[in-house]
C-alpha positions, 0 to 999 in steps of 0.5 A, spaced: 971 445 197 970 450 203 965 453 207 964 461 204 966 466 209 960 470 207 956 472 210 959 473 216 956 474 223 957 481 226 953 485 231 948 488 226 942 491 229 936 487 226 928 490 227 926 482 227 921 479 232 926 474 235 933 475 237 937 472 231 944 470 230 946 476 228 944 479 234 949 475 238 957 475 240 960 469 236 966 469 239 965 464 245 971 460 245 971 455 250 978 452 249 980 460 251 981 461 258 979 469 257 972 470 256 969 477 254 965 481 259 958 482 256 953 487 257 946 484 258 942 490 258 940 494 252 943 501 252 937 506 251 941 510 246 936 514 243 933 516 250 925 516 250 923 515 243 916 516 244 913 523 241 906 523 244 904 527 250 902 534 246 894 532 246 894 530 254 897 537 255 892 541 252 886 537 250 881 532 253 878 526 250 870 524 250 866 520 247 862 521 241 856 515 238 856 518 231 860 518 224 859 525 224 861 531 229 858 538 228 859 544 233 857 551 232 861 557 234 859 564 235 860 569 229 861 577 230 856 581 234 857 587 230 856 589 223 862 591 219 863 592 211 870 593 208 868 594 201 863 599 200 862 603 193 860 610 194 855 611 188 852 618 186 850 623 192 843 625 191 839 630 195 846 634 195 852 634 198 850 632 205 847 625 203 850 619 199 849 612 196 853 606 197 852 599 194 855 593 198 856 586 194 853 581 198 856 574 199 853 567 196 847 565 199 846 572 203 840 576 201 840 582 205 846 586 209 845 588 216 844 595 216 837 598 218 834 605 217 836 609 223 843 606 224 848 611 225 855 608 221 862 611 221 864 611 214 872 610 212 875 610 205 880 604 204 885 609 201 887 616 200 888 621 205 886 620 212 881 625 212 876 621 208 871 619 214 865 621 216 859 619 220 852 619 218 845 615 219 842 610 214 836 613 211 834 607 206 836 600 204 834 596 199 837 589 196 837 586 189 839 579 191 841 574 185 844 567 185 851 569 187 849 573 193 847 580 189 847 588 192 845 592 198 844 599 196 843 604 202 843 611 203 845 616 209 845 623 211 852 626 214 852 629 221 857 634 217 855 639 213 859 636 207 861 629 205 868 627 203 867 621 198 869 622 191 864 618 186 866 610 186 871 610 192 871 604 196 870 605 203 869 601 210 862 602 214 861 599 221 855 600 225 856 604 232 849 606 234 842 608 232 838 615 233 831 617 232 827 623 231 822 624 237 815 620 236 817 616 230 816 608 230 821 603 232 826 600 228 824 596 222 827 589 221 831 585 226 838 581 226 838 573 227 844 570 231 850 569 226 853 562 228 859 559 224 858 551 223 864 546 223 864 538 222 869 533 222 869 525 222 873 520 226 877 515 222 879 508 224 887 507 226 889 500 227 895 496 228 897 489 230 903 484 232 904 477 231 909 472 234 909 464 233 908 459 239 915 457 238 919 463 238 915 465 245 918 459 248 925 461 246 929 466 251 935 470 249 941 473 253 940 480 252 935 484 257 930 488 253 926 494 256 922 499 253 919 506 255 913 503 259 918 499 263 917 492 260 923 488 261 925 481 260 929 476 256 923 474 251 924 478 245 918 478 243 915 482 249 920 488 246 917 487 240 910 487 242 911 493 247 914 497 242 908 496 237 904 498 243 908 505 243 908 506 236 900 506 236 900 510 242 904 515 238 900 514 232 894 516 235 896 523 236 900 524 230 894 522 226 890 527 229 896 532 228 897 531 221 890 528 218 887 531 212 880 530 208 881 526 202 878 531 196 874 529 190 877 525 185 882 522 190 885 516 190 884 515 198 877 517 197 876 511 192 879 506 197 877 509 204 870 511 203 865 507 206 861 507 200 867 504 196 867 499 201 860 497 202 861 490 199 866 489 205 861 491 211 863 498 211 856 500 209 854 505 204 852 512 205 858 516 206 863 518 201 868 521 206 875 519 207 880 522 212 879 527 217 881 535 219 887 534 223 890 540 227 895 543 222 890 542 216 885 546 220 889 551 223 892 552 216 885 553 213 881 557 217 886 559 223 892 564 222 899 562 219 905 566 220 911 565 214 917 562 218 919 564 225 918 571 228 925 573 231 924 580 233 918 584 238 916 587 231 914 581 228 911 579 235 907 585 235 904 583 228 902 576 231 899 580 237 895 585 233 892 579 229 890 576 236 887 582 238 882 582 232 880 575 234 878 572 240 884 575 244 885 569 249 889 572 255 894 565 256 897 562 250 902 556 249 907 556 243 909 549 242 916 550 238 922 546 235 929 547 237 930 553 232 924 557 234 926 556 242 933 559 240 930 564 237 925 566 242 931 566 248 935 570 243 929 575 242 928 576 249 936 576 251 936 582 246 932 586 251 937 586 257 941 592 256 946 590 262 949 584 259 955 585 253 952 580 248 946 578 252 951 573 256 947 575 263 940 573 261 936 568 264 938 569 271 939 576 271 943 576 279 948 571 276 954 570 280 961 565 279 958 560 283 951 560 279 949 556 273 948 561 267 940 560 264 940 562 257 933 560 256 926 563 258 920 559 259 915 565 257 914 572 256 908 577 256 907 582 251 900 584 251 898 576 252 902 571 256 906 567 252 909 560 254 914 556 250 914 549 251 919 545 246 915 540 242 919 533 241 914 531 235 917 537 231 924 535 233 924 528 232 928 526 225 923 520 224 918 524 224 917 532 223 924 534 225 929 535 219 924 536 214 926 541 208 919 542 205 913 543 209 916 544 215 912 546 221 916 551 226 911 551 232 904 552 233 900 557 238 894 554 242 890 558 246 889 556 254 883 554 257 876 552 254 870 555 250 863 554 250 860 551 244 853 547 243 854 540 244 849 535 240 849 529 245 848 533 251 843 538 248 846 544 251 852 549 251 858 546 255 865 548 256 870 544 251 878 545 251 880 548 244 883 542 242 880 535 244 879 528 242 872 525 240 872 517 240 867 513 238 863 509 244 856 507 246 853 502 251 856 496 248 862 498 244 868 503 246 873 504 241 877 509 245 883 504 245 881 497 243 886 491 244 885 483 243 889 477 243 887 472 237 891 465 236 892 459 240 899 462 244 900 466 249 894 465 253 889 465 247 885 460 245 880 462 240 884 460 234 887 453 231 893 457 228 899 456 232 901 464 234 899 469 238 897 476 234 896 482 239 891 487 235 890 495 236 884 499 234 881 506 235 876 511 232 877 518 233 877 525 231 880 532 233 876 538 234 879 544 233 874 550 236 876 557 235 881 556 230 881 563 229 885 564 235 891 559 233 897 561 230 901 556 225 909 557 224 911 554 217 916 555 212 
């Protein structure tokens, strides 16, 4: 009988917590006077493997001491109704009655007697427009919102709207006759209220005490500078780096669990009250950046490759907050598309070969890229590694995201903890914290090895925990570029 030749001992990479025999060169033959050269230090074949850093660039972190985070965002200042129906014209051709369908929960329209309005037909000839003063108004509320009917008298001698024409009406001022009373009724400030909830993220790494005392011949290293010959140090540091990445990518990708979902039944505090979760809230999941922008922000299908397509984006931004400076975080395809689009504007280079540095000479490197451009607004381009990394968003066929436009600067919101208005970045993270417990980034060691003396088990276990949520303020100023 003979020992089987399989399995052999090859140099196979292994995601093990210790250096195994398959990680070693096995041809050390001391009867051979020719010994091989060995490279003790690991070669970093993938460079910096972490993908975090996006939120550190555009946002901030601040504490929160509640299971629910709420904030208010300003509504529109002016009044405009885009679906008004032109009814009959009582009192002659110089007057008209219109009906507005009210949204659910709204009992009346923000139109008052004495206000002056412009009325424009939504279809047909461009001459179908008039200006008028509101003379009467009354509501017919129902459970679904009801209707609001108002009458106007035109400044023009005749009106241009056939019966049942769908029109847009907006208020541009008011006018009253001499000696009349003040305007009847007042308008309340309109706010939009949003909320989000934090999620708990955890990770752990464990190694037994015996393996901690074993040294290898491979000098390991990680992105955060940890080096040495103890393999468990590498695994522990990689667990920490991976957890750091998840702290960011969870804020980007998180979605709320919908009613009837399995995740809601598994993760809601009410479902886990027996294990100390506590009853009450039945929520699970959180509103990540992509979810929020896709739901109440702006979405561009694909990648804009021409100025005309960028103009449609700019026109949409005009209708939102008109933030002057914006940063577009892009994948490689989007980055090249912007470079090629801007290069096409250079009429002095054949095929665009002179763009980037327009004073190129034979001794100067040709710069074929752009950092940003201005067209109505300032747009700065930044490569986003997360969208390119093949182990994360990079290379996806379905659900691909090509970029995210983030407004720069900050916005004013009402902070419930401070009890006053405060400046906040458009993107920021809220983590759970109080005077006795800070859950921004918790790490602790259990076991009886590696310095820990709080357990009888012969191992070291490193635990990681964080509880956080991302707040996407003014999502109407964001753009998501996706397929």
